[in-house]
C-alpha positions, 0 to 999 in steps of 0.5 A, spaced: 917 425 338 919 420 343 921 424 349 925 418 352 930 419 347 931 425 350 930 425 357 935 420 358 936 418 365 941 422 370 940 429 366 940 435 369 935 442 367 932 448 369 926 450 369 923 456 366 916 459 368 913 467 367 906 469 369 904 476 367 900 478 374 902 478 381 896 476 383 897 469 378 901 463 381 907 458 378 904 453 382 901 450 376 907 451 371 912 448 376 908 442 379 907 439 371 915 441 370 917 436 376 911 431 374 914 430 368 921 431 370 920 425 375 917 421 369 924 421 365 929 420 372 931 427 371 932 433 376 931 440 376 937 443 379 935 450 378 928 454 378 928 460 373 923 465 374 920 471 372 914 472 376 909 479 375 912 480 367 909 480 361 911 477 355 912 483 351 916 486 356 924 487 352 929 487 358 926 480 363 931 478 368 929 470 368 929 470 361 936 474 360 939 469 366 936 463 361 940 465 355 946 467 359 946 460 362 944 456 356 951 459 353 955 458 359 952 450 358 950 450 365 945 444 364 942 439 360 935 442 358 931 447 359 923 445 361 917 450 360 910 449 362 908 452 355 911 456 350 907 462 351 911 462 357 917 464 353 914 469 349 907 472 345 909 474 338 912 468 333 919 471 331 921 472 339 920 464 338 924 463 332 930 467 335 929 463 341 929 457 338 934 457 334 938 459 338 937 454 343 938 450 337 945 451 335 946 451 342 944 444 342 940 445 348 933 441 347 926 444 350 921 441 353 913 443 353 910 439 360 903 441 359 903 437 352 910 433 354 913 434 346 918 438 345 919 446 343 923 444 337 926 450 331 923 446 325 916 445 328 916 453 328 918 454 321 912 449 320 908 452 324 910 460 320 909 456 313 902 454 315 900 461 318 897 459 323 901 462 329 897 467 331 891 463 333 894 458 337 898 464 341 890 466 342 888 460 344 895 459 349 893 466 352 886 463 353 888 457 358 893 460 360 889 465 364 884 460 366 890 456 369 890 461 375 884 461 377 884 453 375 889 452 380 884 455 386 879 452 384 883 445 384 885 447 392 877 448 393 879 455 394 874 461 394 874 463 386 872 470 387 864 473 385 858 472 389 856 466 393 850 462 391 842 463 393 842 460 400 850 462 402 854 468 405 862 468 403 866 472 408 874 473 405 879 472 411 881 480 410 874 482 413 874 477 419 881 472 420 877 466 417 875 465 409 868 462 410 861 460 406 855 460 412 848 457 410 843 462 410 837 459 413 831 461 410 833 461 403 836 454 404 830 451 405 827 455 399 834 451 395 832 444 399 825 446 396 827 447 388 832 439 389 825 436 392 821 439 387 825 438 381 827 430 383 819 429 383 820 431 376 817 438 376 820 442 370 824 450 372 818 454 371 813 450 374 818 449 381 818 458 380 811 458 381 811 453 386 816 459 390 813 463 395 813 471 392 819 475 392 822 470 396 829 470 392 833 475 395 826 479 394 825 479 387 820 474 384 822 466 381 823 464 375 826 459 371 833 462 371 834 462 378 831 455 378 836 453 373 843 456 377 841 452 384 839 445 380 846 446 376 850 448 380 854 442 385 856 448 390 849 445 393 854 439 395 860 442 397 863 443 390 867 449 387 867 449 380 869 454 375 868 454 367 860 452 367 858 458 363 858 461 356 860 468 358 856 471 353 850 467 352 844 468 357 845 463 363 848 457 357 851 451 361 858 449 357 860 441 357 861 438 363 868 436 360 870 443 360 868 444 368 873 444 373 869 442 379 873 440 386 871 439 393 871 444 398 872 444 406 869 451 405 862 450 403 857 446 407 853 442 403 846 440 403 845 434 399 850 429 397 854 428 391 850 423 387 843 427 389 847 432 385 849 428 379 842 424 379 839 432 378 844 433 373 843 427 369 835 429 369 837 436 366 842 433 361 836 428 358 831 434 358 836 439 354 838 434 350 831 432 347 833 425 351 826 426 355 821 431 352 818 436 355 811 433 357 815 426 358 812 426 365 806 430 364 801 426 360 795 422 362 797 417 357 801 413 362 804 408 357 807 414 353 814 411 350 813 404 354 808 401 349 809 398 343 806 394 337 809 387 336 807 387 329 812 392 327 816 394 334 813 401 332 812 406 339 804 407 340 802 414 341 796 416 346 790 420 342 784 423 346 778 421 343 773 423 348 767 429 347 763 433 353 756 434 353 753 440 354 750 436 360 757 434 363 757 427 360 763 424 357 763 419 350 770 415 346 775 413 349 783 414 350 787 409 345 793 408 344 794 408 336 799 404 332 801 409 326 803 404 321 799 398 323 793 402 325 791 398 331 787 401 337 787 399 343 784 401 349 788 406 354 785 405 360 784 397 359 792 398 358 793 402 364 789 398 369 793 392 366 799 395 367 797 396 374 795 389 376 804 387 374 806 393 377 802 393 384 804 384 383 812 387 384 810 392 390 812 387 395 819 385 392 824 385 398 828 391 397 835 388 398 832 383 392 831 389 388 837 393 390 841 387 388 837 386 381 838 394 380 846 394 380 846 388 377 843 391 371 848 397 372 854 393 372 852 390 365 852 397 362 858 399 365 861 393 363 859 394 356 861 401 355 869 399 358 869 394 351 867 400 348 872 404 351 877 399 350 876 399 341 877 407 341 883 406 345 885 400 340 883 405 335 887 412 339 893 409 338 893 407 331 892 414 329 897 417 335 903 413 331 901 415 324 901 422 327 908 421 330 909 418 324 907 424 320 911 429 325 917 424 323 916 425 316 915 433 317 922 434 321 925 430 315 923 434 310 926 440 314 933 437 314 933 436 307 934 442 303 930 440 296 924 439 299 918 443 296 914 448 301 908 444 297 910 437 300 911 441 307 904 443 307 901 438 305 904 433 311 902 440 314 895 439 313 895 431 314 898 433 321 892 438 323 886 432 321 891 426 325 890 431 331 884 432 330 881 425 330 887 424 336 882 429 339 875 427 338 878 419 341 880 423 347 874 426 347 869 420 346 873 416 351 873 422 356 865 421 356 864 415 356 869 414 362 864 420 365 859 416 365 861 410 368 863 415 374 856 416 373 853 409 373 858 407 379 856 413 383 849 415 382 845 409 378 850 404 383 848 408 389 845 403 394 841 410 398 838 413 391 836 406 389 833 405 395 829 413 395 827 410 388 824 403 391 821 408 397 817 411 391 815 405 387 812 400 393 808 406 396 806 409 389 799 413 390 795 410 384 791 417 384 798 422 382 799 420 375 806 424 375 808 421 380 806 414 378 808 415 370 816 416 372 815 410 377 813 406 370 819 410 365 824 407 372 821 400 373 820 399 366 823 398 360 818 397 355 811 394 354 808 390 348 803 390 346 800 384 341 794 383 336 789 380 341 791 386 346 795 383 351 800 386 354 809 383 356 812 387 360 820 388 360 822 390 367 829 394 367 831 389 372 830 382 373 825 382 379 823 375 377 829 373 381 828 377 386 821 376 387 
């Protein structure tokens, strides 16, 4: 429903808020309500609050005051954060909504910018979906208090991560987070090793024995460091699942805010870079042995005839005297084409070295132009998705209007209402799906801007590129993957190296 037809400029309303415990705060509810009212040029003339009062309590003074004022017609509308602030039991919702419906006083939910209307309650009851909806709301609102703290960069509880010590205000007069020097040096080593493409287990094996607060390092302890933005100076909540062993949630579910309390040991761009490496490995975009391979051109070398990737195969054998026979080869399984791996490596290295002297400024420009091209493509995709989202949103609004008409007409059959209800749910799922995809693409743009296009991070890669030791195969492999997009081989064994960015113009 279009709220502009209800919240016309100049109307006066009251805000009703409630939270269950004295540890919770009303900030989230109030902020949301005032932002919505300001949007429609209306005013809130009174705040009626039930602080630290359970919705199950029958005699809520604030709630009774709200009903009394409604009968006196002291305001034009009521604004609440969400319907869970009113009650948990469906019957109580029905009674309250029916009362306000008779008094012709609309109730607005600021969280969803929707009308908390009488007809929609009946619709939900018919669908028998109230119980699940209420449970979901309870979960959301329990987290809102912690979210308010996190959004202010304040401490949200628990022990400080490895490398830090937290002292509450009541103990020292000032709330503070301090660095533990010996531990933080180990944290820096963890990040350095990870940026050099070492895995969690490999890093754990390279750490001093029993140096993790008196315990041995393992892959979970390394993972906890790499995936925690605390080290970049950010408070975060909702990062992990409660009942799953060290499992990280989707970033879209996190609440993550900069905190003045935390002395950061790396920039947020550096942390995002490490996070992207973690996600690529987790989603199998980067296989476990992606970097640790003697076949430097794996996942890069393509057959010109069939466009298939060539795979490495070691056909060497060693005699009893230690002499090596045979060769390492790259094979195209479709064309049965073979190329000597050492020859392919030597050719690629020559091309690689020919570009090592390119001026840093020119390479940075080439990299950033490449990233900007990807950003523009994603923005175009977002425009298409937003148009589809808008169409589904319009269909949803029409469906809601049709449902409202059904409740006003006495002869409407329950089956018809149920069909409309199912349609509404499907449209709502589509709308949410589009919103999620759009948000993911916006997050990708944010990463490209802050990390891939970041000059200092590009310079770090270029320092490796321009001073690479040809004896370190793992480092060289990582650089090949960064510099080359693909390498095409033809029947004659000639290689054509395609760079990820335009280094020819930078030469």
